[in-house]
Residue, then its C-alpha position, 0 to 999 in steps of 0.5 A: f382579416a387578411s394576410g399575405n406572404l411573399h417569398s422570393e429566391w434569386e440565384l444570382a450566380p452559381y453558389r450566390t443567392l438572394t432570398g427575401q420574405l415579407d409576411v403582412s396582415a391587415q385586421r379591423s377589430d373593436l375588441t382587441q385593438p380599436r384601430d385599423d391595423l396593417r402589420v408586418n409579421r415577418a420580413s427578411l433578406e438573406y444573401a449567401n455567397g458560397a463562391d467567395a474565398t471565404p464563403y459567407r451569409v448575411s441575414a437581416g430581418d427575422f432569423y433563427a439564432l441557434y448557438s446551443p439549446r442552453i445559450l441561445r435558441r430563438n427567433l430574433k429580429g436583427a442581423m447576422l453574419d456567418l463566415q466560413p473562413g476555413d475547412g469545417q469552421s464557422l464564425q457567427v456574429l449577431a445582434g437582434l431583438n426578441s420581439s414578435a412584432w416589428d412595431q413593438g421592438g423598443y420593449a423587447e429583450r436585446y441580444t448581441g453575440a458571437s459564436w465559433l464552431q470547428k468541426t473535426r473528424r478525429f476530435g468531434d465538434l468544438s464551439f465557443n459562444y458568447l452572448f450579451s442580453e438585456d431585458g426591454d427596460h434595460a434593468q437587467e443584463q446578462r453575459t453568458a459564455s460557453l465551451g461546447w463539444y460534440h462527437g458521434f461514434g459508430g456505424k449504421s447498426h449502432h451509434l453513440d453521441w456525446e455532448a458536453e458544455l461548460l457555461h459561465q453566466s454573470n450579471v450585476e448581482e451574481d455569477g454562475k457556472g454550469v456543466f451539461l453532459e449528455s449521451n445518446a445511443r442507438l443500438f439497433 
């Protein structure tokens, strides 16, 4: 068994970077898979341009997708575009596979989604998320939309966080709605 990891980061200009990662392993095992195996475990390339009029980031390969803990929170293999068109605003679109190995992507769950986030000082953070997913054999598909809100209050000695999310989920056979509310306090 042998493995190798190559990580590189280039600053192309102020606020413009290119980052890449390649992780491979080689193994020979008669017990698990009776073949010589060279496997790409993780591969990614990301370009970020913070100097543009609309800052953006493009990721391809392995990336972590997070819309909310109830909608999407997982590693995917695919592509993501993150635009920041205005002050405190973010727009993300993505497409990816939930697969642990690059050579098994044809049997993986598929995800396509979009997310919009607006940060405000007065009203807190607002988000709208939409996700389409289907399982590996295309037998089940699901659509999920959510509207979220987060706001924190307080100072250094005490703090109160509020979070709420309204969800709507549908597939071929049924629809469902949900509400999530959470409050956390730090008093000392």
